[in-house]
C-alpha positions in Angstrom: 93.5 111.0 93.3 94.7 108.0 95.8 96.4 105.2 93.8 96.7 101.7 95.3 100.4 100.8 94.9 99.7 97.0 95.0 96.9 96.9 92.4 97.1 100.4 90.5 93.6 100.6 91.0 92.2 104.4 91.8 90.4 105.1 94.9 87.8 107.1 92.6 87.2 103.6 90.7 87.0 101.5 93.8 84.8 103.8 96.1 81.2 103.4 93.7 81.7 99.7 94.0 81.9 99.7 97.8 79.2 102.5 98.1 76.8 100.1 96.2 77.2 97.5 98.7 77.0 99.7 101.8 74.0 101.3 99.9 72.1 98.1 99.7 73.3 96.7 103.3 69.7 96.9 104.7 68.9 94.5 101.6 71.6 92.0 102.4 70.5 89.0 104.5 72.1 89.6 107.9 73.5 85.9 107.6 75.3 86.9 104.5 76.2 90.2 105.2 79.8 89.4 106.8 81.0 87.0 104.3 79.6 89.1 101.3 81.7 92.1 102.6 84.9 89.9 103.5 84.8 88.5 99.6 84.7 92.1 98.2 87.1 93.3 100.3 89.6 90.6 100.1 88.8 90.9 96.5 89.4 94.4 96.1 92.6 94.4 99.0 91.4 94.8 102.6 94.7 97.0 103.6 93.5 99.6 101.1 90.0 99.4 101.1 88.8 98.5 104.3 89.2 101.9 105.6 86.9 103.2 102.7 84.2 100.7 103.6 84.2 101.5 107.3 84.0 105.0 106.5 81.0 104.6 104.1 79.3 102.0 106.7 79.8 104.7 109.4 78.3 107.4 106.9 75.0 105.4 106.3 75.2 104.6 110.0 74.9 108.2 110.9 71.6 108.6 108.8 70.1 105.4 110.5 67.4 105.1 113.1 69.0 103.9 116.8 68.4 100.0 115.6 70.1 100.3 112.5 73.0 102.5 114.2 73.5 99.7 116.6 73.4 97.0 113.9 75.8 98.7 111.5 78.2 99.3 114.4 78.0 95.8 115.6 78.6 94.9 111.7 81.8 97.3 111.4 83.0 95.7 114.5 82.6 92.0 113.1 83.8 92.8 109.9 87.0 94.4 111.2 87.7 91.3 113.5 87.2 88.8 110.5 90.9 90.0 108.9 94.0 89.2 110.4 95.8 91.6 113.0 97.7 93.0 110.7 95.4 94.4 108.6 93.8 95.5 111.6 96.6 97.4 112.4 97.2 98.9 109.0 93.4 100.1 109.0 94.3 101.7 112.6 97.4 103.4 111.5 95.3 104.7 108.5 92.5 106.5 110.3 95.5 108.1 112.8 96.9 109.7 109.8 93.9 110.6 108.7 92.7 112.5 112.1 96.4 114.1 112.1 96.2 115.4 108.8 98.9 113.5 107.3 
């Protein structure tokens, strides 16, 4: 079980919340998606939970049709770019560590 050092919340407790937003991605009006996800992640802590949101979006995108895949890819890029560079670098380091298996 992963525990967030700054909040003490476990990743297990937070993942279902993010998952509910991702599952309903198609029902969220396009013009509100970015602001809704950004507020959610800023509330939860973007350094800790942005990678989870991106992986859940990628998983949903893998199961979508081509048009939805393109929309989700664009949304994921917009979401990442809406955060400061320090947060983006933290996410990048997390992904590299995940790939390396550390």
